[in-house]
C-alpha positions as CSV (number, residue, x, y, z in Angstrom):
1,M,147.2,72.3,-101.7
2,H,150.7,72.4,-103.0
3,E,152.1,69.0,-103.8
4,R,155.9,68.8,-103.3
5,L,157.2,66.9,-106.3
6,F,159.6,64.0,-106.2
7,T,158.5,62.9,-109.6
8,P,160.8,62.5,-112.7
9,G,159.3,65.7,-114.1
10,P,157.9,68.1,-113.7
11,T,160.0,68.9,-110.7
12,E,159.7,71.2,-107.7
13,V,160.3,74.9,-108.6
14,D,161.6,77.4,-106.1
15,A,159.3,80.3,-105.2
16,E,161.9,82.8,-106.3
17,I,162.0,81.2,-109.7
18,L,158.2,81.3,-109.9
19,R,158.3,85.0,-109.3
20,E,160.3,85.5,-112.5
21,L,157.3,84.4,-114.4
22,S,155.4,87.5,-113.3
23,K,157.9,89.9,-114.8
24,S,156.4,92.4,-117.3
25,Q,156.5,91.2,-120.8
26,I,159.2,92.6,-123.2
27,H,159.1,92.6,-127.0
28,H,161.0,89.8,-128.6
29,R,162.4,92.1,-131.3
30,T,164.2,94.5,-129.0
31,A,167.8,94.9,-127.8
32,R,166.6,94.0,-124.3
33,F,165.4,90.6,-125.5
34,S,168.7,90.1,-127.4
35,D,170.7,90.8,-124.3
36,L,168.6,88.2,-122.4
37,Y,169.1,85.7,-125.2
38,D,172.8,86.2,-125.3
39,D,173.2,85.9,-121.5
40,I,171.3,82.6,-121.6
41,Q,173.5,81.3,-124.5
42,I,176.7,81.9,-122.6
43,N,175.5,79.8,-119.6
44,L,173.9,77.1,-121.6
45,Q,177.1,76.6,-123.5
46,K,179.0,76.4,-120.3
47,L,176.6,73.8,-118.9
48,L,176.8,71.7,-122.0
49,F,180.5,72.1,-122.6
50,T,179.9,73.3,-126.1
51,K,180.6,76.2,-128.5
52,N,177.5,75.2,-130.5
53,P,174.5,77.5,-130.6
54,V,171.7,76.4,-128.2
55,F,168.2,77.0,-129.7
56,L,165.2,77.8,-127.5
57,F,162.0,75.9,-128.5
58,S,158.7,77.2,-127.0
59,A,157.5,73.6,-127.1
60,S,157.9,70.4,-125.2
61,S,160.9,68.2,-125.8
62,T,158.8,66.2,-128.3
63,G,158.9,69.2,-130.6
64,A,162.7,69.3,-130.5
65,M,162.8,65.6,-131.1
66,E,160.7,66.1,-134.2
67,A,163.0,68.9,-135.3
68,A,166.0,66.6,-135.0
69,V,164.8,63.9,-137.3
70,T,163.0,66.1,-139.8
71,N,166.1,68.2,-140.3
72,S,168.7,65.5,-140.4
73,V,167.8,62.3,-142.3
74,K,168.7,61.9,-146.0
75,K,169.2,58.1,-146.1
76,S,167.7,56.5,-143.0
77,C,167.6,56.9,-139.2
78,L,168.7,54.3,-136.7
79,N,166.3,54.6,-133.7
80,L,167.9,52.9,-130.6
81,V,165.1,51.9,-128.3
82,N,165.3,50.7,-124.6
83,G,162.4,52.7,-123.0
84,A,159.2,54.6,-123.6
85,F,160.8,57.9,-124.7
86,S,163.4,56.3,-127.1
87,D,160.4,54.5,-128.6
88,R,158.6,57.9,-128.9
89,W,161.5,59.1,-131.1
90,H,160.9,56.1,-133.4
91,Q,157.2,56.9,-133.6
92,I,158.0,60.5,-134.4
93,T,160.3,59.4,-137.2
94,V,157.7,57.0,-138.6
95,K,154.9,59.6,-138.5
96,N,157.0,62.0,-140.5
97,G,157.4,59.5,-143.2
98,I,161.2,59.3,-142.7
99,S,163.1,56.1,-143.5
100,C,164.2,54.4,-140.3
101,E,164.9,51.2,-138.4
102,K,164.0,50.5,-134.9
103,V,166.4,48.4,-132.8
104,A,164.7,47.5,-129.6
105,I,166.1,45.8,-126.5
106,D,164.8,45.0,-123.1
107,W,163.9,48.2,-121.2
108,N,166.2,47.3,-118.2
109,K,169.3,46.9,-120.5
110,A,171.6,49.6,-121.8
111,I,172.3,50.3,-125.4
112,T,175.9,49.2,-125.9
113,P,178.6,50.6,-128.2
114,E,178.9,47.1,-129.8
115,L,175.3,47.2,-130.8
116,V,175.6,50.6,-132.4
117,A,178.8,49.6,-134.2
118,D,177.2,46.5,-135.6
119,K,174.2,48.5,-137.0
120,L,176.2,51.4,-138.4
121,A,178.6,49.0,-140.2
122,S,175.8,48.4,-142.8
123,G,176.2,51.9,-144.1
124,K,172.5,52.3,-144.3
125,F,172.1,55.1,-141.8
126,D,173.0,58.8,-141.7
127,A,171.4,59.6,-138.3
128,V,171.1,58.0,-134.9
129,T,168.6,58.7,-132.1
130,I,169.2,57.7,-128.5
131,V,168.0,58.7,-125.1
132,L,170.7,59.6,-122.6
133,N,168.6,59.1,-119.5
134,E,165.4,57.1,-119.8
135,T,162.8,58.7,-117.6
136,S,160.6,55.6,-117.8
137,T,163.2,53.3,-116.4
138,G,165.9,55.2,-114.5
139,L,168.6,53.9,-116.9
140,M,171.4,56.0,-118.2
141,N,172.9,54.9,-121.6
142,P,176.7,55.1,-122.0
143,I,176.6,58.0,-124.4
144,A,180.4,58.8,-124.2
145,E,181.3,55.3,-125.3
146,I,178.7,55.2,-128.0
147,A,179.9,58.6,-129.3
148,E,183.3,57.0,-129.9
149,V,181.7,54.5,-132.3
150,I,179.7,57.2,-134.1
151,A,182.8,59.4,-134.5
152,D,184.1,56.8,-137.1
153,Y,181.1,57.7,-139.4
154,E,181.5,61.2,-140.7
155,D,178.1,61.2,-142.4
156,V,176.1,60.1,-139.3
157,V,174.5,62.8,-137.2
158,F,174.2,62.0,-133.5
159,L,170.9,63.0,-131.9
160,V,170.5,62.8,-128.1
161,D,167.4,63.2,-125.9
162,A,168.9,64.4,-122.6
163,V,165.5,65.4,-121.2
164,S,165.9,64.1,-117.7
165,G,169.7,64.2,-117.6
166,M,170.6,67.8,-118.6
167,A,171.6,70.0,-115.7
168,G,171.8,66.9,-113.5
169,T,174.7,65.0,-115.0
170,K,177.7,66.0,-117.1
171,I,177.2,66.1,-120.8
172,E,180.2,67.0,-123.0
173,V,178.5,67.9,-126.2
174,D,181.6,68.9,-128.2
175,N,183.9,66.2,-126.9
176,W,181.2,63.6,-127.6
177,G,180.3,64.9,-131.0
178,I,176.6,65.3,-130.3
179,D,174.9,67.1,-133.1
180,M,171.7,67.8,-131.3
181,C,171.4,67.6,-127.5
182,L,167.9,68.5,-126.3
183,A,166.1,68.8,-123.0
184,G,162.9,70.3,-121.5
185,V,163.6,72.6,-118.6
186,Q,160.9,71.0,-116.3
187,K,163.2,68.3,-115.0
188,A,166.7,68.7,-113.7
189,F,166.7,72.4,-114.5
190,A,163.9,72.7,-111.9
191,L,161.9,75.2,-114.0
192,P,158.3,75.5,-115.1
193,A,157.3,73.4,-118.2
194,G,157.0,75.1,-121.6
195,L,160.5,75.5,-122.9
196,T,163.1,73.2,-124.5
197,V,166.8,73.9,-125.1
198,A,168.8,72.1,-127.8
199,S,172.4,72.5,-128.9
200,V,172.8,72.3,-132.6
201,S,176.1,71.5,-134.4
202,E,177.4,73.1,-137.6
203,K,177.3,69.6,-139.1
204,L,173.6,69.3,-138.4
205,L,172.8,72.8,-139.7
206,K,174.6,71.9,-143.0
207,R,172.6,68.6,-143.2
208,A,169.4,70.5,-142.6
209,E,170.1,72.7,-145.7
210,E,170.4,69.5,-147.7
211,V,167.3,67.7,-146.5
212,E,164.4,68.1,-149.0
213,S,161.4,68.0,-146.7
214,K,161.4,69.5,-143.3
215,S,159.0,71.2,-140.9
216,Y,158.1,74.9,-141.3
217,Y,157.9,75.6,-137.6
218,F,160.8,73.3,-136.5
219,N,163.1,74.4,-139.3
220,L,166.6,74.6,-138.0
221,P,168.2,76.8,-140.8
222,L,165.5,79.4,-140.2
223,M,165.9,79.2,-136.5
224,Y,169.7,79.7,-136.9
225,K,169.1,82.7,-139.1
226,Y,167.3,84.4,-136.1
227,H,169.8,83.0,-133.6
228,L,172.5,85.0,-135.4
229,R,170.4,88.1,-134.5
230,S,170.2,86.9,-130.9
231,Q,166.5,86.3,-131.4
232,T,164.0,83.4,-131.7
233,R,162.3,83.0,-135.0
234,T,158.8,83.2,-133.6
235,T,157.3,84.7,-130.4
236,P,158.9,82.8,-127.6
237,A,157.7,81.9,-124.1
238,I,159.2,85.0,-122.6
239,P,158.2,84.3,-118.9
240,Q,159.9,80.9,-119.0
241,I,163.0,82.5,-120.6
242,F,163.2,85.0,-117.7
243,A,163.1,82.0,-115.3
244,L,165.7,80.1,-117.3
245,Q,168.1,83.1,-117.1
246,K,167.7,83.3,-113.3
247,Q,168.2,79.6,-112.8
248,L,171.2,79.4,-115.1
249,N,172.8,82.3,-113.2
250,Y,172.3,80.3,-110.0
251,I,173.7,77.1,-111.5
252,V,176.8,78.7,-113.0
253,E,177.6,81.4,-110.5
254,I,176.3,80.3,-107.2
255,E,176.0,76.5,-107.0
256,G,178.6,75.8,-109.6
257,I,178.2,73.4,-112.5
258,E,180.4,70.6,-111.2
259,N,178.9,71.0,-107.7
260,R,175.4,70.5,-109.1
261,F,176.5,67.3,-110.8
262,E,178.1,66.0,-107.6
263,R,174.9,66.8,-105.6
264,H,172.8,64.9,-108.0
265,R,175.3,62.0,-107.8
266,K,175.0,61.9,-104.0
267,L,171.2,62.1,-104.1
268,A,171.1,59.2,-106.5
269,N,173.5,57.1,-104.4
270,Y,171.3,57.6,-101.3
271,V,168.1,56.7,-103.1
272,Q,169.6,53.7,-104.8
273,N,171.2,52.3,-101.6
274,W,167.7,52.7,-100.0
275,A,166.1,50.9,-102.9
276,L,168.5,48.0,-102.6
277,K,167.9,47.7,-98.9
278,Y,164.1,47.4,-99.2
279,F,163.3,46.6,-102.8
280,S,165.3,46.2,-106.0
281,I,166.3,48.5,-108.9
282,Y,164.8,47.9,-112.3
283,A,167.8,49.0,-114.5
284,E,170.8,46.8,-114.8
285,P,173.7,47.6,-112.5
286,G,176.3,50.1,-113.9
287,Y,173.7,52.2,-115.7
288,W,171.7,53.7,-113.0
289,S,170.5,57.3,-113.5
290,N,171.8,60.3,-111.5
291,T,168.3,61.9,-111.6
292,V,165.6,59.2,-111.3
293,T,165.5,55.8,-109.8
294,C,162.9,53.2,-111.0
295,I,162.4,50.8,-108.0
296,E,161.0,47.3,-108.6
297,N,158.0,46.5,-106.5
298,T,159.4,43.3,-105.1
299,R,157.2,43.6,-102.0
300,G,153.9,43.7,-103.8
301,V,153.1,47.1,-102.5
302,D,149.9,48.8,-103.7
303,V,151.7,51.5,-105.6
304,A,148.7,53.6,-106.4
305,N,147.6,53.6,-102.8
306,L,151.1,54.6,-101.6
307,I,151.0,57.5,-104.0
308,D,147.5,58.5,-102.9
309,T,148.6,58.4,-99.2
310,L,151.7,60.5,-99.9
311,V,149.6,63.1,-101.6
312,S,146.6,63.2,-99.3
313,E,148.4,62.9,-95.9
314,Y,151.8,64.5,-96.6
315,G,151.4,66.7,-99.7
316,I,154.1,64.7,-101.5
317,R,154.0,63.0,-104.9
318,I,156.2,60.3,-106.4
319,A,155.5,58.5,-109.7
320,N,154.1,55.1,-110.6
321,G,155.9,52.8,-113.0
322,Y,155.6,53.9,-116.6
323,G,153.5,52.0,-119.2
324,D,153.8,48.3,-118.7
325,L,155.7,48.9,-115.4
326,K,152.7,50.5,-113.8
327,N,152.3,49.0,-110.2
328,K,155.3,46.8,-111.0
329,A,157.6,49.6,-110.0
330,F,157.6,53.2,-108.7
331,R,159.9,56.1,-109.6
332,I,161.5,58.7,-107.4
333,G,162.9,61.8,-109.0
334,H,166.0,63.1,-107.2
335,M,166.8,66.0,-109.5
336,G,166.6,69.8,-109.8
337,D,167.2,71.7,-106.6
338,L,166.3,69.0,-104.1
339,T,168.6,68.5,-101.1
340,L,169.7,65.4,-99.2
341,A,167.4,66.5,-96.4
342,D,164.5,66.5,-98.8
343,I,165.3,63.0,-100.0
344,T,165.9,61.5,-96.5
345,G,162.6,63.0,-95.3
346,L,160.7,61.5,-98.2
347,L,162.2,58.0,-97.8
348,K,161.5,58.0,-94.0
349,I,157.8,58.8,-94.7
350,I,157.6,55.9,-97.2
351,E,159.2,53.6,-94.6
352,D,156.6,54.7,-92.1
353,I,153.7,54.2,-94.5
354,L,154.8,50.7,-95.5
355,N,156.1,49.7,-92.1
356,L,159.5,48.9,-93.5
């Protein structure tokens, strides 16, 4: 049975997009593939408001996160942690033997520009990692304001995990001075998992040439060498790239980039008003996500049973709380190609199940 996904990723994929996966394979060292690559570049740059190259990783977002830190840190990395996935970036940095410092705050609180300014004033760091939109908590950090602080430090590279935000909320890569902005396509892009996109700045590419030890597979200068040929360095996930091309064409030419962001804003507003009516929202006010809401279980609902009922009786899946928040919260993904009718239908079913 097909389960309709309202999770924070992977998300529901349109049948027309799925058909793209069955296209005949093409060779990745041909003019046809280069044309495909170039077409995708143009639309990814439009989506991210950047002139930077956007690399394609045939890997999960974790791979691109690893590429970011292994190619950028000469002195030490400041890992800003307020959720499960920002903590993952710290773990990646540690596991690669890279000098770093973890600054952790409560998961329901946003990273503030003041906190970043205080830490960078020490002069110890030449890289910063942060998550734009914490999938684990439904909290969106104030990246634009933090970017203004980092802009005062010319030697600091700014690394942003936008996994559950990209294609669902506006990210101005160039205006905000983001050196790597990465996201897996299985969330707000509404595509099958298996591909990650990442914009890479000239500043980061220069730094990568200076870093002594970096990954062979996740080597940004070598990836850039092939990018200049409109190719990927190694054999890519060609079916997913076909799907990405079709979805980008839809986002840019049919729905419209700004219209897509506005639709996500409206979906978020509807879910969050519903959450406030019946429950509470985990993240602090003012920093709620446009793509996923983490709803506090203030009614003592059996979350696991709610999810099982949604799946078994309605063919619908939402997500439990992540990690320590399991059963203390549940998460609703309102991203990708979902409509307001989809969301209102889901919430009505939950009301009926819980007798709200």
